[in-house]
C-alpha positions in Angstrom: 15.6 -14.5 -33.3 13.8 -11.4 -32.0 10.7 -12.1 -29.8 7.4 -11.3 -31.5 6.1 -7.8 -30.6 2.5 -8.2 -29.2 1.8 -4.6 -30.2 3.0 -4.7 -33.7 -0.4 -4.9 -35.5 -1.5 -1.7 -33.7 1.8 0.0 -34.2 2.0 -0.8 -37.9 -1.2 1.0 -38.5 0.3 4.3 -37.2 2.5 6.3 -39.7 5.9 7.2 -38.3 8.7 9.4 -39.6 12.3 9.9 -38.3 13.7 13.4 -38.1 16.7 15.3 -36.7 17.1 18.7 -35.2 19.9 20.8 -33.8 19.5 21.3 -30.1 22.1 22.9 -27.8 24.8 22.4 -30.3 24.1 18.7 -30.8 21.8 16.7 -33.1 18.7 15.1 -31.6 17.0 12.2 -33.4 13.2 12.0 -32.9 10.3 10.1 -34.3 6.9 11.4 -35.2 3.9 9.0 -34.9 0.5 9.8 -36.2 -1.2 12.4 -38.4 0.0 16.0 -38.4 -3.7 16.9 -38.4 -4.2 15.4 -35.0 -5.8 17.8 -32.5 -3.3 16.8 -29.7 0.4 16.4 -29.8 2.5 14.8 -27.0 6.2 15.0 -26.6 7.2 11.7 -24.9 10.5 11.4 -23.0 11.8 7.9 -22.3 13.5 6.5 -19.2 17.1 5.7 -18.1 19.1 3.5 -20.5 16.1 3.3 -22.8 15.3 5.0 -26.1 12.2 5.9 -28.0 11.3 2.3 -28.8 10.4 1.7 -25.2 7.3 3.9 -25.4 6.0 2.4 -28.6 3.6 0.0 -26.9 1.8 3.1 -25.4 2.0 4.9 -28.7 0.3 1.9 -30.3 -2.7 2.5 -28.2 -2.9 6.2 -28.6 -4.6 6.3 -32.0 -5.7 9.8 -33.0 -2.9 11.5 -31.0 0.4 12.8 -32.6 3.4 11.6 -30.6 6.9 13.1 -30.9 9.4 10.7 -29.3 13.1 11.6 -29.1 16.1 9.6 -28.0 17.6 11.4 -25.0 21.1 12.9 -25.6 23.7 10.1 -25.3 21.2 7.3 -25.9 19.9 5.5 -29.0 20.5 7.6 -32.1 21.1 10.9 -30.3 24.8 11.7 -29.6 25.8 13.4 -26.4 25.5 17.1 -26.0 28.8 18.7 -26.8 30.6 20.3 -23.9 28.0 19.3 -21.3 28.0 17.0 -18.3 24.9 14.9 -18.7 23.4 15.8 -15.4 19.8 16.8 -14.8 20.4 20.4 -15.7 21.7 19.3 -19.1 18.6 17.2 -19.8 16.3 19.9 -18.4 17.9 22.5 -20.7 17.7 20.1 -23.6 14.0 19.4 -23.2 13.3 23.2 -22.8 14.9 23.8 -26.1 13.7 20.6 -28.0 10.0 20.7 -27.2 9.2 24.3 -28.3 11.3 23.7 -31.4 9.4 20.7 -32.7 5.9 21.1 -31.1 5.3 24.4 -29.3 2.5 24.0 -26.7 2.5 20.2 -26.8 1.5 18.1 -23.9 4.7 16.7 -22.2 5.0 13.1 -21.1 7.8 11.5 -19.2 8.4 7.9 -18.1 10.6 6.9 -15.1 13.8 9.0 -15.4 11.9 10.9 -18.1 9.4 11.9 -15.4 12.2 13.7 -13.5 13.5 15.4 -16.7 9.9 16.5 -17.6 9.2 17.8 -14.1 12.4 19.7 -13.9 11.8 21.3 -17.3 8.2 22.3 -16.7 9.1 23.7 -13.2 11.8 25.8 -14.9 9.3 27.3 -17.4 8.7 24.9 -20.3 5.3 25.9 -21.6 2.8 23.1 -21.8 -1.0 22.8 -21.2 -0.7 19.4 -19.4 1.8 17.1 -17.9 1.8 13.2 -17.9 4.1 11.2 -15.8 4.2 7.4 -16.2 6.0 5.4 -13.4 7.1 8.7 -11.9 10.1 8.7 -9.6 8.2 10.0 -6.6 10.8 9.2 -3.9 14.6 8.7 -3.6 15.5 5.5 -5.4 17.8 4.6 -2.5 14.8 4.5 -0.2 12.6 2.3 -2.4 11.5 -1.3 -1.7 14.7 -2.5 -3.4 17.1 0.1 -1.9 19.8 -2.5 -1.5 19.7 -3.4 -5.2 19.8 0.3 -6.0 23.0 0.6 -3.9 24.4 -2.3 -5.8 23.6 -0.4 -9.0 25.4 2.6 -7.7 28.5 0.5 -7.2 28.0 -1.1 -10.7 27.9 2.2 -12.5 30.7 3.6 -10.4 32.8 0.6 -11.3 32.0 0.8 -15.0 33.1 4.4 -15.0 36.4 3.8 -13.0 37.7 0.5 -14.5 40.0 0.5 -17.5 37.8 1.6 -20.4 37.5 -1.8 -22.2 36.7 -3.6 -19.0 34.3 -0.9 -17.7 32.5 -0.7 -21.0 32.2 -4.5 -21.2 30.7 -4.5 -17.7 28.1 -1.9 -18.4 27.0 -3.7 -21.6 27.2 -7.1 -20.1 24.1 -9.1 -21.4 23.8 -11.2 -18.3 23.6 -8.1 -16.1 21.0 -6.5 -18.4 18.9 -9.6 -18.2 19.0 -9.6 -14.4 17.8 -6.0 -14.5 15.0 -7.0 -16.9 13.9 -10.0 -14.8 13.8 -8.0 -11.6 11.5 -5.4 -13.2 9.1 -7.6 -15.1 5.9 -8.7 -13.1 3.8 -10.3 -15.9 3.3 -14.1 -15.9 2.7 -14.1 -19.6 5.7 -16.0 -21.0 5.5 -14.4 -24.5 5.3 -10.9 -23.0 8.2 -11.6 -20.7 10.3 -12.7 -23.8 9.3 -9.5 -25.6 10.4 -7.4 -22.6 13.7 -9.2 -22.2 14.3 -8.9 -26.0 13.6 -5.2 -25.8 16.1 -4.7 -23.0 18.7 -6.9 -24.7 18.3 -4.9 -27.9 18.1 -1.3 -26.7 19.4 -1.1 -23.1 23.1 -0.9 -24.1 22.7 1.7 -26.9 24.3 4.4 -24.8 27.1 6.6 -26.3 29.7 5.9 -23.6 30.2 5.1 -20.0 30.6 8.7 -18.9 27.2 9.7 -20.2 25.7 6.6 -18.7 27.3 7.3 -15.3 26.2 10.9 -15.3 22.6 10.1 -16.3 22.5 7.4 -13.6 23.6 9.8 -10.9 21.0 12.2 -12.1 18.3 9.5 -11.9 19.1 8.5 -8.3 20.0 12.0 -7.0 16.6 13.6 -7.9 13.0 12.8 -7.8 9.7 14.5 -8.9 8.9 15.7 -5.4 11.3 18.6 -5.6 9.6 20.0 -8.7 5.9 19.1 -8.0 4.8 22.3 -6.1 6.1 24.5 -9.0 4.1 22.6 -11.7 0.7 24.4 -11.9 -0.5 22.7 -15.1 -3.0 19.8 -14.7 -0.9 16.7 -14.2 -1.7 13.0 -14.6 0.4 10.5 -12.6 0.1 6.9 -13.8 1.6 4.7 -11.1 2.1 1.0 -10.6 0.9 -0.8 -7.5 3.9 -3.2 -7.5 6.6 -0.7 -8.5 9.9 -1.6 -6.8 11.5 1.8 -7.4 8.8 4.0 -6.1 6.2 2.3 -3.8 2.6 3.2 -4.4 2.3 4.9 -1.0 5.0 7.3 -2.1 3.1 7.9 -5.4 0.0 8.7 -3.5 1.9 11.3 -1.4 3.5 12.7 -4.6 0.1 13.4 -6.0 -0.7 15.7 -3.0 2.3 17.9 -3.7 1.0 19.1 -7.1 -1.4 22.0 -7.2 -3.6 20.0 -9.6 -2.9 16.3 -10.0 -4.8 13.1 -10.8 -3.4 9.8 -9.8 -4.3 6.6 -11.7 -3.1 3.4 -10.2 -2.6 0.2 -12.2 -2.6 -3.1 -10.4 -0.4 -6.1 -11.0 2.4 -4.2 -12.7 5.7 -2.8 -11.6 8.1 -0.3 -13.2 7.3 -1.5 -16.8 3.8 0.0 -17.3 4.9 0.9 -20.8 5.5 -2.7 -21.7 3.1 -4.7 -19.6 -0.1 -2.5 -19.4 0.2 0.1 -22.2 -3.5 -0.1 -23.0 -4.5 0.9 -19.5 -1.9 3.7 -19.5 -3.2 4.9 -22.9 -6.8 4.8 -21.7 -5.9 7.0 -18.7 -4.1 9.4 -21.0 -7.0 9.7 -23.4 -9.4 10.4 -20.6 -7.1 13.0 -19.3 -6.8 14.6 -22.7 -10.5 14.4 -23.6 -11.9 17.6 -25.2 -14.1 18.2 -22.2 -11.0 18.5 -20.0 -10.1 22.2 -19.4 -6.7 23.2 -20.8 -6.5 20.5 -23.5 -5.2 21.5 -26.9 
């Protein structure tokens, strides 16, 4: 039985529609939350192994804002891009094509791996008035507080890609391993919220197209970080970071903020890499302040 969604009441009050669009020769599935009359539109890019559902708790707290939330190519309901290796360049090019097609001039938001994709796309010329990065990858993952676990993950994804296909696929979709990942990231002591988080990961973390796409995306996620793109992003940028993030320590996030020409850092205590699940109200409040009409450059 699925775990109760603690954000369902808020989410149910927001209208949502599913759409598809052709991008770079493939079909991208995306969901539109909120009214088309909203003054502000955000294109929200989810993280590695996730899909659009993962950002719904934040969406639930952003009443009055229109959110466009796609599944990344190769994940969820979006098939892989034809003829492309799913490296950072592919995701960068995809976002540069997708965002102007569905919402030209929208604010762009990225979570975790999505923060790298967004940073790369904006640095390469994606037009947007503002940038929002949640749990940004602000330092090499191999150097984070759990660098040893990250190295084990490298071996895990390498093995999944190299073993005979049925064995490798089974390894990558193994429920016990997904649960270990989930437990390692969750910081909340709320038992009901932890059940919800684990249920979300159990349900959506293995909805990738195939092991090759997953391996390529994983390599992109650990081979790049936002630092390499920050100096080229001139738009006002909001960084929402977690004090207990095991992937990018808060000290690295504080340094990352200094690399942008115009960045604001909001730190959320007592949470790790799952801000979108554990503290979505705090994240949404920071986003609404950042997008307030009095803020220059807001649309």
